N, C-alpha and C positions, 0 to 999 in steps of 0.2 A: 737338770731341767729341761735341758733340750728333749733327753729320753724319754720324760713326762710326757711331755708334750706331744707327741709320736704315738705312742701307747694310749693317751686320752682320745687320739684321734682315731688310731686304728679298731680301738674298742665301739665306737660310737659308729654299730652298724650300718645304721640309716643312713647318714652321711655320707659312710667310707661307698655303700653301693651308688649312690648317688654320682659321686665323681667317676664309679668306674665304671660306670657306663652314661657320660657324659658324651657328646661327641663334640669332640676337637676337629676344627679342619687343620691337616699338618701343614698346609702351606701357607696359610695364616698365623700359624703357631711359629713356625721356622722361616718363612721368608722374611729377608730384608725392606719391607714396600708396605709397610703396613702403619697404622697411625699412630703406635708404639714409638717408629724410628720418627718420623715424623716430629714428636715432641722432641725425641731429642737433636736435631739435627735443630732447633727454636732455640734449643738451651744452649747446646754448641756455638750457632753463628750469633747468636742475640737479636737477628735483625728480621724477623716473622715473616725468612723469603722461605716458600717449602718446595725450590725446582732445583733446577740439576744447574744452574747457573750457566752463561754466555761466556766463553773465552776468547777474547778479540787475537789474544797473541796465542799459537796452541805450542805447550812446552813438550818437550821431544821424554820428559823422565819423571814420573809421579812425584820420586823423591826428591823433586827440587820446587815443586808447592810448597805452599806455606797459607797457615790458615788464613794472611792477607791475603793470597791468590783468591781463594774460594769466595772470601765474602766479597772482593772485588768484582769476581765473575756474577756472582748475583746480585750485584747494581749494574755492570753490566746489562744483563737477561733483561732487569726493567728498563734500561735505558731504549732494548731493540724494541720492546712494546710501546713506548710512549711515543717512540719515533714515527708511530704511523697513527696518531692521534692530533687530528685537525686542533687548534685552537679554538676555547668556545664549543665543543662538545660534550653531549651528557655522555656519561659513560657509567656503562655496567660492568665489573667484576665478577663474570661465575666463576663460583668455587675458589672463591678469595683466600681459603687458606686463612691464617693466623692474623691477614690485615697488611703483610708488608709493601705489597705493591699498590693495595687503596691507600696507604699512607703519604706511600711518595706521590701518588696520582692528587692526594689531599694538600701536599706543602708544596705541588705545584699550580695550586687554584685552580685543578682541574674538577668541572663537578662529577663526582665520582661516587656510587653506589655499589656496595658490593653485596653478594649473594653466599649464603652456604647452608647445605641441610647438617650439617654437622655443631651441634650441642656447645661441644668444647670449642670449636673454633670461632662461633657464635661468641657465645659469653666470655672468652680471651679477647675479642676486637673491643667490647662494650666497656671492657674493665681497663684495657691497657689505652683503646684510644675511644674514649666517651664518645668526640667531638665527628666522629666520621659515620656516615650515614652504612647500613648493614642488614638483609631481609635475612631471616632465617627460612630457609624452603630450599624444594627443588625445585631446578631452571624450569621443568615441565610441566613442573603442577602450579606454577604463579599465578595468582587469581588477577578474574579479571581488576578489580581494583587497583593492584599491583604492576599491570601491564602499560607504564608509562612506556611511552616513546624511547629511544637512546639514541643516540648517533653513533655512537662507537658499541658495540660489545666482546669482551675479552673471554675469551676462554684458554687459562695459560696452566697447560696440566691437568684440566677438565674436562674435557669434553671426552675426555677415553671413559669417564664415568656414565656417559646420557648417551641413551639412545641416538643412532644417528637420525631415522627419520623423524622421532619426538623434537629432536633438538632442532635440525635446520627448521621444520614448520616453528618453533617456538620464534626461532630470529626471524624468520621471515614477518612472524605477528609483530614482534616488538623492536622492529629495525627499523628506522626512519627510510624515505624512500634516499636514495645514494648514501646510504650510512654506510659503516665498514664494520666487518665484522674480522678480528684477529685472532686466529688458533696456530698458538704454540704448542704444540704436544708430541709426544713420539706416538707412532705407527706401527703394527709389527706388519714386516712384509713376509715372514715364512710365517707359514698355517699353523705348522706343527713347533713353534716355539716352545723355549721350555719356558718359560717366563709368556703365560697368557693375557701381561696386561697389554690393553691399548688397541683400539681397533685394527681391522684389517686395513691397510690403506689403500688398496685398490678397492673396496666398498665404501672407504669413506669417499674417495674422488669420482665413486660411479657415482651416488646418490646426489653430489656435487653438482655432478655434470647435467642429471635430470630435473634441476631443485631451479631453474634461473636464477640463480646468483651468479653474478660475475665474479672470478680470481682473478685478482688484478697482481697479485705476488706470489710468488712459491718460490723458497728459501729452504735448501738442505742444509742445517746445520748442525747436524750430526758430530762432524768432529769438535766443533766449538763445544760442543759438550759433554764430549768422552773423559776429558782430561778431571773432570771434578766425580767420575766415574770410578776411573782410573783413582786418584787419591783416596778418595774410600774405599776402595778394595786393597790399595795398600795399605793402608792402615789397618781394616779388619784383618788381612792376612797374617800381617807380620805385626802386629804388636796387640789386638784387643783377642784375638782368638789363641793366640799364649798367654795370654795374659790369662783367658780364665781356663783353661788348662792347668795352668798352674796354680792356679787358685783353689781349685777342685784338687787337684793331686797334693798340695797341701795341709789342705782341710782333713781329705781322709786319711792321710799318715797319722794325724796327731786324733784321729775316730777313727780308728780300726774294726770295734764293733759297727759302726755306722756303713761305712766302707763295706763291711760285709753283706750288710743289708742291700744296701742302695747302691753302692758301686757298677754294676753289672748297667743297673737301669740308666744311671746316669752317665756310662759312658755311651751304651743306648742314642741316646738322645743326643749327646754333645757332636755322636757321628751325623744328624742328623739335621745340624745346623748349615745352611746352603749361603752361598755367598754369589750364586750367580745373578744374582738382580745388583750387582754390583761389579760385574766382572764387564768391560770394557767391551774384550772381545767377543764374547756371547753375545752381550747389546747390538752391537754391531755387526754381525752376523744375522740377528734375526729381526732388529729395528731401524726404522730411520727418525731421527728427531725432526721436523717441519715446522714451519713458518710458513699460515696463509693467510694473505687477507687479500678479503674477499669483500664485494661492493653488490649492494642490492640494488637495481635498477627500478626506476619509476615502473617500466613493463610488466616487472614480477610482484 
């Protein structure tokens, strides 16, 4: 049956040529930091948090970390953000993901609205958390009718996807006088980083310095997020990858003809799987994970 399906696809010349010449970005396909991974994290942890987590106590060995510890770290990350929200604030959670932080804010009776341009995330929130307020739009493109002033704007691992100048301009447009902008995200410190995700830290700080926005708190929390990466890297390198290799080997032992046809190609692509985005040593070499609390004064 499997062989028939393969032959059927091989003789469909139109579809074969279309797939052959389809352009695929290798970074998106093999880099462990895309939407597929985020969906996986949500299924594993079951808490709708799509961030690195924050370890108050930093463990010295990733093998001692449990799934419970990781879930706790995700809650502590949300608590760290909430600490910077004054009582009675109207909040905009920019890039709200699948709604974990938004739901926690709602549970604390904080008037919060989520914002995401992602259809999957928006539909997930509307289905799982119908009581939550969420807008499907890009932050830079918020329409005038949606530009209600907010007392607190949160960018939790989301500002990296927003143009710095346009993002700052939009913050100044919709943030109330003396309002707070909380940015908690990772930034590149190395221009030639192997993973180019995240703004250059020096570029972000340069734009802030010329924006009339006052930075009231800066905290480097890189060491507090690294344990989560170390745990994920340990699981991927010692469990996930060996299991994949074992499954491939077992399949091809049973299917020698398919091994002859596709074995070399599978090995080629398997060797291209990258774990650099999970490697804590690579992350610490190239990036910093920062918390900024920024105030808009009357003069700005």
